[in-house]
C-alpha positions as CSV (number, residue, x, y, z in Angstrom):
1,X,-58.0,13.5,-13.9
2,X,-55.0,14.3,-11.8
3,X,-55.7,18.0,-11.7
4,X,-54.1,20.4,-9.2
5,X,-57.6,21.8,-8.7
6,X,-58.3,18.7,-6.5
7,X,-55.5,19.6,-4.1
8,X,-57.6,22.3,-2.3
9,X,-59.0,25.7,-2.5
10,X,-56.0,27.4,-0.9
11,X,-53.7,26.2,-3.7
12,X,-56.2,27.4,-6.3
13,X,-56.4,30.8,-4.7
14,X,-52.6,31.1,-4.8
15,X,-52.7,30.4,-8.6
16,X,-55.5,32.8,-9.2
17,X,-53.6,35.6,-7.4
18,X,-50.7,35.0,-9.9
19,X,-53.1,34.9,-12.9
20,X,-54.7,38.2,-11.8
21,X,-51.3,39.8,-11.2
22,X,-50.1,38.7,-14.6
23,X,-52.9,40.7,-16.2
24,X,-51.4,43.9,-14.6
25,X,-48.9,45.4,-17.1
26,X,-46.9,46.7,-14.2
27,X,-46.0,43.2,-13.0
28,X,-42.8,41.7,-14.5
29,X,-43.2,38.2,-15.7
30,X,-41.2,36.0,-13.3
31,X,-40.4,33.6,-16.1
32,X,-38.1,36.0,-17.9
33,X,-34.5,36.5,-17.0
34,X,-33.5,40.1,-16.2
35,X,-30.0,39.4,-15.0
36,X,-28.5,40.8,-18.2
37,X,-31.5,42.7,-19.4
38,X,-31.9,40.4,-22.4
39,X,-33.8,37.2,-23.1
40,X,-35.2,35.6,-26.3
41,X,-38.7,34.6,-25.1
42,X,-39.3,31.7,-27.5
43,X,-40.2,29.0,-24.9
44,X,-41.2,29.3,-21.3
45,X,-40.6,26.7,-18.6
46,X,-43.7,26.0,-16.6
47,X,-44.9,23.3,-14.1
48,X,-48.0,21.4,-15.1
49,X,-50.7,21.1,-12.5
50,X,-52.7,18.6,-14.6
51,X,-51.9,15.7,-16.9
52,X,-52.0,17.0,-20.4
53,X,-51.8,14.7,-23.4
54,X,-48.6,15.0,-25.5
55,X,-47.2,17.5,-23.0
56,X,-46.6,15.8,-19.6
57,X,-48.0,14.8,-16.3
58,X,-48.9,16.9,-13.3
59,X,-45.7,18.1,-11.6
60,X,-43.6,17.9,-14.8
61,X,-41.6,20.9,-15.8
62,X,-42.0,21.5,-19.6
63,X,-41.3,24.2,-22.1
64,X,-44.2,25.8,-23.9
65,X,-44.8,28.8,-26.2
66,X,-45.5,32.1,-24.3
67,X,-48.9,32.6,-26.0
68,X,-50.0,29.0,-25.2
69,X,-49.2,29.5,-21.5
70,X,-50.8,33.0,-21.4
71,X,-54.0,32.2,-23.3
72,X,-54.7,28.6,-22.5
73,X,-52.7,27.0,-19.6
74,X,-52.7,29.9,-17.2
75,X,-56.4,31.0,-17.4
76,X,-57.4,27.4,-16.9
77,X,-54.9,26.9,-14.0
78,X,-53.3,24.0,-15.9
79,X,-49.7,25.3,-15.3
80,X,-47.8,27.7,-13.2
81,X,-44.4,29.4,-13.6
82,X,-41.3,27.4,-13.1
83,X,-40.2,29.2,-9.9
84,X,-39.6,28.0,-6.4
85,X,-42.7,29.3,-4.6
86,X,-45.1,27.5,-7.0
87,X,-43.1,24.3,-7.0
88,X,-43.2,24.3,-3.2
89,X,-47.0,25.2,-3.2
90,X,-47.8,22.2,-5.4
91,X,-45.7,19.8,-3.3
92,X,-47.3,21.0,-0.1
93,X,-50.8,20.7,-1.5
94,X,-50.2,17.2,-2.6
95,X,-49.2,16.2,1.0
96,X,-52.6,17.5,2.3
97,X,-54.9,16.6,-0.5
98,X,-54.0,13.1,-1.9
99,X,-55.1,12.4,-5.5
100,X,-57.7,9.7,-5.9
101,X,-56.0,7.7,-8.6
102,X,-52.7,5.9,-8.1
103,X,-49.8,7.9,-9.5
104,X,-46.1,8.2,-8.8
105,X,-45.4,10.4,-5.9
106,X,-42.6,12.9,-6.4
107,X,-41.6,16.3,-5.2
108,X,-42.0,19.1,-7.7
109,X,-38.6,20.8,-8.3
110,X,-37.7,23.8,-10.3
111,X,-35.5,23.0,-13.3
112,X,-32.5,25.3,-13.4
113,X,-30.9,26.3,-16.6
114,X,-27.2,26.0,-16.9
115,X,-24.9,29.0,-17.5
116,X,-24.2,27.6,-21.0
117,X,-28.0,27.4,-21.8
118,X,-28.5,30.9,-20.6
119,X,-25.6,32.2,-22.8
120,X,-27.2,30.5,-25.8
121,X,-30.5,32.3,-25.1
122,X,-28.7,35.6,-24.9
123,X,-26.9,35.0,-28.2
124,X,-30.2,34.0,-29.9
125,X,-31.8,37.2,-28.6
126,X,-28.9,39.4,-29.7
127,X,-28.9,38.0,-33.2
128,X,-32.6,38.3,-33.5
129,X,-32.4,42.0,-32.5
130,X,-29.6,42.7,-34.9
131,X,-31.1,40.9,-38.0
132,X,-34.7,42.1,-37.5
133,X,-36.4,45.4,-38.4
134,X,-38.8,47.0,-36.1
135,X,-41.7,48.6,-38.1
136,X,-43.8,51.3,-36.3
137,X,-46.8,53.1,-37.7
138,X,-47.4,56.5,-36.2
139,X,-49.4,59.7,-36.8
140,X,-47.6,62.7,-38.1
141,X,-48.0,66.3,-36.9
142,X,-50.4,67.7,-39.4
143,X,-49.8,71.3,-38.5
144,X,-46.1,71.1,-38.9
145,X,-46.5,69.1,-42.1
146,X,-48.5,71.9,-43.6
147,X,-45.9,74.5,-42.5
148,X,-43.0,72.7,-44.3
149,X,-41.1,74.9,-46.7
150,X,-40.9,72.1,-49.3
151,X,-42.4,68.6,-49.7
152,X,-38.9,67.2,-49.3
153,X,-38.6,68.4,-45.7
154,X,-39.0,65.6,-43.1
155,X,-42.3,64.8,-41.6
156,X,-42.5,65.1,-37.8
157,X,-44.4,62.7,-35.6
158,X,-47.3,63.8,-33.4
159,X,-45.8,61.9,-30.5
160,X,-42.0,61.2,-30.4
161,X,-40.9,57.6,-29.9
162,X,-39.1,57.1,-26.6
163,X,-36.8,54.3,-25.3
164,X,-39.8,52.8,-23.4
165,X,-41.9,52.6,-26.5
166,X,-39.1,50.8,-28.4
167,X,-38.6,48.4,-25.5
168,X,-42.4,47.5,-25.5
169,X,-42.4,47.1,-29.3
170,X,-39.3,44.9,-29.3
171,X,-41.1,42.6,-26.8
172,X,-44.3,42.6,-28.8
173,X,-42.8,42.2,-32.3
174,X,-39.6,40.3,-31.7
175,X,-40.4,38.4,-28.5
176,X,-37.2,39.7,-26.9
177,X,-37.0,41.4,-23.5
178,X,-34.6,44.3,-23.2
179,X,-34.3,47.2,-20.8
180,X,-34.2,50.9,-21.7
181,X,-30.5,50.9,-20.7
182,X,-29.8,48.4,-23.6
183,X,-30.7,51.2,-26.1
184,X,-28.4,54.1,-26.9
185,X,-31.0,56.7,-27.8
186,X,-29.9,60.2,-26.5
187,X,-33.2,61.8,-27.7
188,X,-36.6,60.3,-28.8
189,X,-37.2,59.6,-32.5
190,X,-39.4,62.4,-33.8
191,X,-39.2,62.1,-37.6
192,X,-40.5,59.5,-40.1
193,X,-37.8,57.4,-41.6
194,X,-35.3,54.5,-41.0
195,X,-32.9,54.4,-38.1
196,X,-30.2,52.1,-36.6
197,X,-30.3,52.4,-32.9
198,X,-27.1,51.2,-31.2
199,X,-27.6,48.4,-28.7
200,X,-25.7,48.2,-25.4
201,X,-25.4,44.5,-24.7
202,X,-23.2,42.6,-22.3
203,X,-19.7,42.1,-23.6
204,X,-20.0,38.4,-22.8
205,X,-22.2,38.0,-25.8
206,X,-19.9,37.5,-28.8
207,X,-20.4,39.7,-31.9
208,X,-20.7,37.9,-35.3
209,X,-17.6,38.0,-37.4
210,X,-17.2,41.3,-39.1
211,X,-19.5,43.3,-36.8
212,X,-18.2,46.1,-34.7
213,X,-21.3,46.6,-32.5
214,X,-24.9,45.6,-32.1
215,X,-27.8,47.7,-33.5
216,X,-31.5,47.7,-33.8
217,X,-33.1,48.7,-37.2
218,X,-36.2,50.8,-36.8
219,X,-38.6,51.9,-39.6
220,X,-41.2,54.6,-38.7
221,X,-44.1,54.9,-41.2
222,X,-47.1,57.1,-41.3
223,X,-50.6,55.7,-40.6
């Protein structure tokens, strides 16, 4: 079946190490660009380790949805990240463990994105951030709510929302990776309501006509 699993236990162990590391939240996904702190994570480039119908042959570099790779391809060792060390690993394993069926022999190479393609990704990410609204549901501080002078006074959150929380929610809700430095948030958000958080994005990303700066819309609702 042309599977990479046939190329030896050493290769499989290398892939399992990556899979286990990917489950650690402290590990940065090597598929995502961090050069400008921004990437619209709509499709991931991966190297197939097996022939998969309607997707490609073992050794091909293809684009797949992040969830499909994370939930199906990676756990079953059917694909690996499109980075040099995994491309080299697959090529070397093929030299040692020859497949039983006849198939075209070729070195596995990482497909590099052009600068133009990268800029298009950055623009898509920036536009998605600017047009979307991040909705968060949080608990309010009950004691402070009872102590309000009037019902019109703002409701304070039990736990303020920091830059790091917003970064995580942007990744989860909008599939865009940003860094805390991309958000201009002098102090955490501590009150229910709607906000426009200024975004600090690279100047190389052109603003839409009529816009002066980028911003992220955030709505905080009570649970």
